[in-house]
C-alpha positions as CSV (number, residue, x, y, z in Angstrom):
1,X,0.2,-0.4,0.1
2,X,1.1,3.7,-0.8
3,X,0.9,6.2,1.1
4,X,-0.8,8.9,-2.2
5,X,-1.2,13.1,-2.2
6,X,-3.8,14.4,-4.4
7,X,-3.5,17.4,-5.3
8,X,-6.7,19.4,-7.2
9,X,-9.1,21.8,-6.7
10,X,-11.5,20.1,-8.9
11,X,-13.9,18.4,-6.2
12,X,-15.8,16.1,-8.7
13,X,-12.4,14.8,-10.2
14,X,-10.7,14.4,-6.9
15,X,-14.1,12.3,-5.3
16,X,-14.0,10.2,-8.7
17,X,-10.2,9.9,-8.7
18,X,-9.8,8.8,-4.6
19,X,-12.1,6.0,-5.3
20,X,-10.5,4.6,-7.9
21,X,-6.5,5.1,-6.2
22,X,-8.5,3.3,-2.8
23,X,-9.6,0.6,-5.4
24,X,-6.3,0.1,-6.1
25,X,-5.3,-1.0,-2.4
26,X,-3.5,2.5,-1.4
27,X,-4.5,5.4,1.0
28,X,-5.1,8.5,-0.3
29,X,-4.9,12.0,1.0
30,X,-6.6,15.4,-0.7
31,X,-5.5,18.5,-0.8
32,X,-7.2,21.8,-2.5
33,X,-4.4,24.2,-2.9
34,X,-1.0,25.4,-3.0
35,X,-1.3,26.1,1.0
36,X,-2.7,22.9,2.1
37,X,-0.3,21.0,0.4
38,X,2.7,22.6,1.8
39,X,0.7,21.7,5.4
40,X,0.0,18.2,4.8
41,X,3.4,18.1,3.5
42,X,5.0,19.3,6.7
43,X,3.4,17.1,9.1
44,X,3.2,13.4,6.7
45,X,5.1,11.5,4.4
46,X,3.8,10.1,1.3
47,X,5.0,7.7,-1.3
48,X,3.6,9.9,-4.4
49,X,1.9,13.4,-5.2
50,X,-0.6,13.6,-8.1
51,X,-0.1,17.2,-8.7
52,X,-2.9,19.6,-10.5
53,X,-1.0,22.0,-12.6
54,X,-3.2,25.0,-12.0
55,X,-4.6,25.3,-8.4
56,X,-6.2,28.2,-6.9
57,X,-3.1,29.7,-5.0
58,X,-0.8,29.1,-7.6
59,X,0.8,26.3,-10.0
60,X,1.6,22.9,-9.1
61,X,5.6,23.9,-9.9
62,X,5.4,25.9,-6.6
63,X,4.6,22.2,-4.6
64,X,7.0,20.8,-6.5
65,X,9.5,23.6,-5.6
66,X,8.6,23.3,-2.1
67,X,9.5,19.4,-2.3
68,X,13.3,20.2,-2.4
69,X,13.0,20.7,1.0
70,X,12.3,17.8,2.2
71,X,14.4,15.0,2.8
72,X,12.1,11.9,1.2
73,X,11.4,13.0,-2.0
74,X,8.3,11.4,-2.8
75,X,7.2,10.5,-6.6
76,X,5.5,13.1,-8.5
77,X,2.7,12.8,-11.8
78,X,1.6,16.0,-12.9
79,X,-2.3,16.4,-14.2
80,X,-3.0,18.9,-16.7
81,X,-5.7,18.9,-19.8
82,X,-3.2,20.5,-21.7
83,X,-0.2,18.5,-23.5
84,X,2.0,21.7,-23.9
85,X,2.5,22.2,-20.3
86,X,4.6,19.0,-20.1
87,X,7.0,21.2,-22.7
88,X,6.5,24.1,-20.1
89,X,7.4,22.6,-17.0
90,X,9.8,19.7,-18.1
91,X,12.9,21.8,-18.3
92,X,12.4,22.8,-14.2
93,X,11.3,19.1,-13.3
94,X,13.1,16.9,-15.4
95,X,12.7,13.3,-17.0
96,X,12.1,12.0,-13.3
97,X,8.2,13.6,-13.5
98,X,5.3,12.0,-14.9
99,X,2.3,12.9,-16.4
100,X,-1.5,12.3,-16.7
101,X,-3.5,14.1,-19.5
102,X,-7.0,14.4,-18.6
103,X,-9.7,12.8,-19.1
104,X,-7.6,10.1,-16.8
105,X,-9.0,6.3,-16.8
106,X,-8.4,3.8,-14.6
107,X,-5.4,2.2,-16.8
108,X,-3.5,5.3,-16.5
109,X,-3.5,5.5,-13.0
110,X,-2.8,2.1,-12.5
111,X,-0.1,2.5,-14.7
112,X,1.8,5.2,-12.5
113,X,0.9,4.0,-9.2
114,X,1.3,0.0,-10.3
115,X,3.5,0.2,-13.4
116,X,4.1,-3.9,-13.4
117,X,0.8,-4.6,-12.4
118,X,-0.7,-2.5,-15.3
119,X,1.4,-3.9,-17.7
120,X,0.7,-7.2,-17.0
121,X,-2.9,-6.3,-17.1
122,X,-2.6,-4.9,-20.1
123,X,-1.1,-7.9,-21.7
124,X,-3.9,-9.8,-20.9
125,X,-6.4,-7.0,-21.8
126,X,-4.7,-6.8,-25.5
127,X,-5.3,-10.5,-25.4
128,X,-8.4,-10.6,-25.0
129,X,-9.5,-7.3,-27.1
130,X,-7.1,-9.4,-29.8
131,X,-9.8,-12.1,-29.8
132,X,-13.0,-9.8,-29.1
133,X,-11.9,-7.7,-32.3
134,X,-11.6,-10.8,-34.7
135,X,-14.4,-12.2,-33.6
136,X,-16.2,-8.9,-34.1
137,X,-14.7,-8.0,-37.5
138,X,-15.0,-12.1,-38.6
139,X,-17.9,-11.1,-40.4
140,X,-16.8,-9.3,-43.5
141,X,-13.7,-7.6,-42.2
142,X,-11.1,-9.2,-40.6
143,X,-7.8,-7.3,-40.9
144,X,-5.4,-8.1,-43.4
145,X,-1.7,-9.2,-42.7
146,X,0.2,-7.5,-45.5
147,X,4.0,-7.8,-44.3
148,X,3.2,-8.6,-40.7
149,X,0.9,-4.9,-40.7
150,X,-2.5,-5.7,-40.1
151,X,-5.0,-3.5,-41.6
152,X,-8.5,-3.1,-40.4
153,X,-11.2,-2.7,-42.8
154,X,-8.9,-2.5,-45.6
155,X,-7.4,1.0,-45.0
156,X,-6.7,1.4,-40.9
157,X,-3.6,0.6,-39.0
158,X,-3.5,0.4,-35.0
159,X,-3.6,-2.2,-32.6
160,X,-4.1,0.6,-29.8
161,X,-6.8,0.1,-27.1
162,X,-7.8,3.7,-28.3
163,X,-8.1,2.0,-32.3
164,X,-9.8,-1.1,-30.8
165,X,-12.5,1.5,-29.8
166,X,-12.8,3.2,-33.0
167,X,-12.9,-0.1,-34.9
168,X,-16.3,-0.9,-32.9
169,X,-17.5,1.9,-33.5
170,X,-17.0,1.9,-37.0
171,X,-18.3,-2.1,-37.2
172,X,-21.3,-1.0,-35.0
173,X,-22.5,2.1,-37.0
174,X,-22.3,0.1,-40.1
175,X,-25.1,-1.8,-39.3
176,X,-26.9,1.3,-40.4
177,X,-27.6,4.0,-42.4
178,X,-26.9,6.6,-39.9
179,X,-24.9,9.7,-40.8
180,X,-21.8,10.1,-39.0
181,X,-19.9,13.3,-37.6
182,X,-15.8,12.6,-37.4
183,X,-14.4,14.7,-34.7
184,X,-10.4,15.1,-34.8
185,X,-7.4,17.1,-35.1
186,X,-5.9,17.8,-38.3
187,X,-3.9,15.0,-39.8
188,X,-5.5,12.1,-37.6
189,X,-7.2,10.2,-40.7
190,X,-10.8,11.0,-41.2
191,X,-10.7,10.6,-44.9
192,X,-9.5,6.7,-43.7
193,X,-12.4,6.4,-41.4
194,X,-14.6,7.4,-43.9
195,X,-13.5,5.0,-46.4
196,X,-13.5,2.4,-43.1
197,X,-17.1,3.2,-42.7
198,X,-18.2,2.8,-46.2
199,X,-15.8,-0.5,-46.8
200,X,-17.7,-2.0,-43.6
201,X,-21.4,-0.8,-44.7
202,X,-20.8,-2.7,-48.3
203,X,-22.9,-0.1,-49.9
204,X,-23.9,-0.7,-53.6
205,X,-22.7,3.1,-54.7
206,X,-19.4,4.6,-54.1
207,X,-17.7,6.8,-51.7
208,X,-17.5,10.8,-52.8
209,X,-15.5,13.1,-51.4
210,X,-15.6,16.7,-51.4
211,X,-13.8,19.2,-49.1
212,X,-16.7,22.2,-48.4
213,X,-14.0,24.3,-47.1
214,X,-12.1,24.5,-50.5
215,X,-15.0,25.8,-52.6
216,X,-16.0,29.5,-52.8
217,X,-19.2,30.7,-51.6
218,X,-20.6,31.2,-55.1
219,X,-19.6,27.4,-56.6
220,X,-20.4,25.1,-53.4
221,X,-24.0,25.4,-54.3
222,X,-22.9,23.8,-57.8
223,X,-20.4,21.3,-55.8
224,X,-23.2,19.6,-53.7
225,X,-26.4,19.7,-55.9
226,X,-24.9,19.9,-59.4
227,X,-25.7,22.6,-61.7
228,X,-28.4,22.7,-65.5
229,X,-26.3,24.3,-68.5
230,X,-26.6,27.8,-68.6
231,X,-27.6,28.2,-64.8
232,X,-24.7,31.1,-64.5
233,X,-21.9,32.3,-66.5
234,X,-19.3,29.7,-67.3
235,X,-21.8,26.6,-66.4
236,X,-21.4,25.1,-70.1
237,X,-22.7,22.0,-69.8
238,X,-24.9,20.3,-67.2
239,X,-23.0,18.6,-64.0
240,X,-24.3,16.6,-61.6
241,X,-23.5,17.4,-57.9
242,X,-21.6,15.0,-55.1
243,X,-25.4,14.1,-53.8
244,X,-26.2,12.5,-57.1
245,X,-23.0,11.2,-57.8
246,X,-23.1,9.5,-54.2
247,X,-26.5,7.8,-55.1
248,X,-26.7,3.9,-52.8
249,X,-23.5,5.5,-51.6
250,X,-21.5,7.5,-49.2
251,X,-20.6,11.3,-49.1
252,X,-18.2,12.5,-47.5
253,X,-18.0,15.9,-46.6
254,X,-14.8,17.3,-45.0
255,X,-14.4,20.5,-43.6
256,X,-18.1,20.8,-42.9
257,X,-17.5,23.7,-40.4
258,X,-16.3,25.7,-43.3
259,X,-19.6,25.7,-45.4
260,X,-20.9,29.4,-45.7
261,X,-23.9,29.7,-42.6
262,X,-26.3,31.3,-45.6
263,X,-25.5,27.9,-47.6
264,X,-26.6,25.5,-44.9
265,X,-30.4,25.6,-45.0
266,X,-30.2,24.3,-48.5
267,X,-28.0,21.2,-47.0
268,X,-30.6,21.0,-44.4
269,X,-33.5,20.8,-46.6
270,X,-31.4,17.4,-48.6
271,X,-30.5,16.0,-45.6
272,X,-34.6,16.2,-44.5
273,X,-36.4,15.2,-47.6
274,X,-33.4,13.3,-49.3
275,X,-34.1,15.1,-52.5
276,X,-31.8,17.3,-54.5
277,X,-32.6,20.1,-57.6
278,X,-29.3,21.2,-59.7
279,X,-29.0,25.1,-59.4
280,X,-30.7,26.5,-62.5
281,X,-32.9,23.6,-62.5
282,X,-36.6,23.1,-61.1
283,X,-36.9,18.9,-61.0
284,X,-36.0,17.1,-58.0
285,X,-34.2,13.7,-57.5
286,X,-34.4,11.1,-54.9
287,X,-31.2,10.9,-53.3
288,X,-30.4,8.0,-50.8
289,X,-26.9,8.3,-49.5
290,X,-24.9,7.7,-45.7
291,X,-23.1,11.4,-44.7
292,X,-20.2,10.9,-43.2
293,X,-18.7,14.8,-42.1
294,X,-15.7,16.0,-40.9
295,X,-14.6,18.7,-38.8
296,X,-11.4,19.6,-36.5
297,X,-13.0,21.5,-34.5
298,X,-14.3,21.1,-31.1
299,X,-18.4,20.5,-30.2
300,X,-17.9,23.7,-27.6
301,X,-16.1,25.6,-31.0
302,X,-18.9,24.6,-33.0
303,X,-21.7,25.8,-30.5
304,X,-19.9,29.1,-29.3
305,X,-19.0,30.2,-32.8
306,X,-21.9,30.0,-34.6
307,X,-20.3,28.0,-37.8
308,X,-23.0,25.5,-37.6
309,X,-26.8,25.7,-37.4
310,X,-28.1,23.4,-34.6
311,X,-30.1,21.8,-36.6
312,X,-27.5,20.8,-39.2
313,X,-25.6,19.5,-36.8
314,X,-28.1,17.1,-35.1
315,X,-28.7,16.3,-38.9
316,X,-25.1,15.3,-39.3
317,X,-24.2,14.0,-36.0
318,X,-26.3,11.2,-35.8
319,X,-23.5,9.1,-34.5
320,X,-20.7,11.3,-33.8
321,X,-17.0,10.0,-33.4
322,X,-14.0,11.5,-32.2
323,X,-10.6,9.6,-33.5
324,X,-7.9,9.6,-31.4
325,X,-4.7,11.9,-32.1
326,X,-1.2,9.7,-32.5
327,X,0.1,11.1,-29.3
328,X,-2.4,9.3,-27.9
329,X,-2.0,6.0,-29.4
330,X,2.1,6.2,-29.8
331,X,2.1,2.3,-29.4
332,X,0.9,2.2,-32.6
333,X,3.9,4.7,-34.3
334,X,5.7,1.4,-34.8
335,X,3.4,-0.3,-36.7
336,X,2.5,2.9,-39.1
337,X,6.2,3.6,-39.1
338,X,7.4,0.3,-40.8
339,X,3.8,0.5,-42.9
340,X,4.6,3.7,-44.4
341,X,8.2,2.5,-45.3
342,X,7.1,-1.1,-46.7
343,X,5.0,1.0,-48.9
344,X,7.6,3.0,-50.1
345,X,10.2,0.1,-50.5
346,X,7.3,-1.9,-52.8
347,X,6.8,1.5,-55.0
348,X,11.0,2.1,-55.3
349,X,12.3,-1.3,-55.1
350,X,14.6,-0.6,-51.8
351,X,14.9,-2.7,-48.8
352,X,15.2,-0.4,-45.9
353,X,14.1,-0.8,-42.4
354,X,14.1,0.8,-38.9
355,X,16.1,0.3,-36.4
356,X,15.2,0.0,-32.7
357,X,16.7,3.4,-31.8
358,X,15.0,4.9,-35.0
359,X,11.2,3.5,-33.8
360,X,12.2,4.7,-30.2
361,X,13.3,8.3,-31.9
362,X,10.0,8.1,-34.1
363,X,8.0,7.3,-30.5
364,X,9.5,10.2,-28.4
365,X,8.2,13.4,-30.7
366,X,4.7,14.4,-30.2
367,X,3.4,14.5,-34.1
368,X,1.2,18.0,-33.5
369,X,0.4,16.7,-37.1
370,X,-0.6,13.2,-36.3
371,X,-0.4,10.5,-38.7
372,X,-0.4,13.1,-41.8
373,X,2.7,14.4,-40.1
374,X,4.7,10.9,-39.4
375,X,3.7,9.9,-42.7
376,X,5.5,12.9,-44.4
377,X,8.4,12.6,-42.2
378,X,8.9,9.4,-43.2
379,X,8.6,9.6,-46.9
380,X,11.3,12.7,-46.7
381,X,13.6,10.3,-44.9
382,X,13.2,7.8,-47.3
383,X,14.3,10.2,-50.2
384,X,17.5,11.6,-48.2
385,X,18.5,7.8,-47.5
386,X,20.8,6.4,-50.1
387,X,19.7,4.1,-52.9
388,X,19.9,0.6,-52.3
389,X,21.0,1.1,-48.5
390,X,19.5,-1.2,-45.5
391,X,18.7,2.0,-43.4
392,X,16.7,5.0,-43.1
393,X,18.4,7.6,-42.6
394,X,16.2,10.0,-39.8
395,X,17.2,13.9,-39.2
396,X,18.3,14.6,-35.8
397,X,14.6,16.2,-35.1
398,X,11.3,16.2,-36.7
399,X,10.6,19.7,-35.4
400,X,8.2,21.6,-38.4
401,X,6.8,25.3,-37.6
402,X,3.8,23.9,-36.2
403,X,5.6,21.8,-33.9
404,X,7.9,24.7,-33.1
405,X,5.2,27.0,-32.7
406,X,3.4,24.3,-29.8
407,X,6.7,24.3,-27.8
408,X,7.3,27.7,-28.0
409,X,4.2,27.9,-26.0
410,X,6.2,25.6,-23.3
411,X,9.4,27.2,-23.2
412,X,11.1,27.9,-19.9
413,X,13.6,29.7,-20.1
414,X,16.7,30.0,-17.2
415,X,16.1,32.8,-14.7
416,X,12.4,32.9,-15.3
417,X,10.4,32.4,-12.1
418,X,7.6,29.6,-12.0
419,X,5.2,32.2,-11.9
420,X,6.3,34.0,-15.0
421,X,5.7,30.6,-16.7
422,X,2.4,30.0,-15.5
423,X,1.6,33.2,-16.8
424,X,3.2,33.2,-20.4
425,X,1.6,29.8,-20.5
426,X,-2.1,31.1,-19.9
427,X,-1.4,34.3,-22.3
428,X,-0.2,31.7,-24.9
429,X,-3.2,29.5,-24.2
430,X,-5.7,32.5,-24.7
431,X,-4.0,33.7,-28.1
432,X,-4.5,30.0,-29.5
433,X,-7.8,30.0,-28.7
434,X,-8.5,33.5,-29.9
435,X,-9.0,34.7,-26.5
436,X,-11.7,32.2,-25.6
437,X,-11.4,32.2,-21.6
438,X,-14.0,28.5,-21.5
439,X,-11.7,26.6,-24.1
440,X,-8.2,27.8,-23.1
441,X,-9.3,26.7,-18.9
442,X,-10.7,23.4,-20.6
443,X,-7.1,23.2,-22.7
444,X,-5.4,24.2,-19.0
445,X,-7.6,21.5,-17.1
446,X,-8.5,24.2,-15.1
447,X,-12.2,25.6,-13.8
448,X,-12.9,29.2,-15.6
449,X,-13.4,30.6,-12.6
450,X,-10.0,29.9,-11.4
451,X,-9.0,31.5,-15.1
452,X,-10.0,34.5,-14.8
453,X,-8.8,35.0,-10.6
454,X,-5.5,34.2,-12.6
455,X,-6.0,37.0,-14.7
456,X,-7.0,39.3,-12.2
457,X,-4.5,38.8,-10.2
458,X,-2.5,39.7,-13.3
459,X,-4.1,43.1,-13.6
460,X,-6.5,41.8,-16.6
461,X,-9.2,44.1,-16.9
462,X,-11.4,41.0,-18.6
């Protein structure tokens, strides 16, 4: 049994969290502020501290700084809702500190407190999940093994728990004709998931994809619904829209939240009536297709930023699916990397491979551009490698301008105080979300009230 001090001001979170810790066989004490934590530490010894980065009267770093004065240094795990915070504090806390990202699952806690038992349980669960996935997919789309890399639904790669959950959702929605909204960061592979749903559904028609953010306001109606000859200047011939082309199949609307608001009632009517009229035409055509839409916006952004009508959202998001980022399934990086390299080898007649050290290097990067960034990085490395060789020449780092931008949010320079680092991180987060306090608080893993208190302390007039 370990003695745990949980330091977090979210009472609902600490209640659930502490119950899990006790269920794992440990004793847990709860503190809700920097001052209270220091009081606990002055009177008690703990084996492990779980510290929220943002507290009402300061930062979790203040608690960590106080630990340097204690004879027996406990293990420390920081809790946060923002991956950039890890970069901000790693310069101070060093590599020995663990991190937990909210939302936190029971397995995450067990991995931190009981790593050996967690590994044993993970292997057992993996075996069980593999058998379950094999049984579930055995109907039509059992994983295909190509050069030791499994491809699910003929297009998806990954054996992490996050991907297995995604496979189950794909299998379930494939049995229906419900519209699906795919949500997730740029580069996670939303079009591939749309392809997987289409493959698993096996409709008689085709998968037709279009990007709602790639057309001007004047042309998007023609792209979606088609046009008749002479409907507008330049319409020299009749053209069917993507809804017509996707009849009896699947229509994939990428970046649907970039569609102009004044075009959305036309889309709503088609979704409701299942009939479409070409621009400049009078006759309506019946259409029958599943609509899969995609966006990199969060549900909160969709609701608050007036970018998608509520009635459209509920028509499109009958079955919403959130696709995990690559940093949420880092155990899939070796599989993805080898699959991408295999494809390049086959296309160019090479026999390159990765060493264990190179795979480890790939796993250490955060990949803010997700799977797309990983694929492009491997392609660049392939091009730079000597033809006829055996080993790919990876660069020393994979930082893109975007990953550098994210890291700059959390750069801790020598000589800066903890308060200065915390203040910079808060303002950088606000800038990243266009000063949206609710979104910033969510990214930082704190309440909106705590964020306002911090800003007030900084002299921000709000």
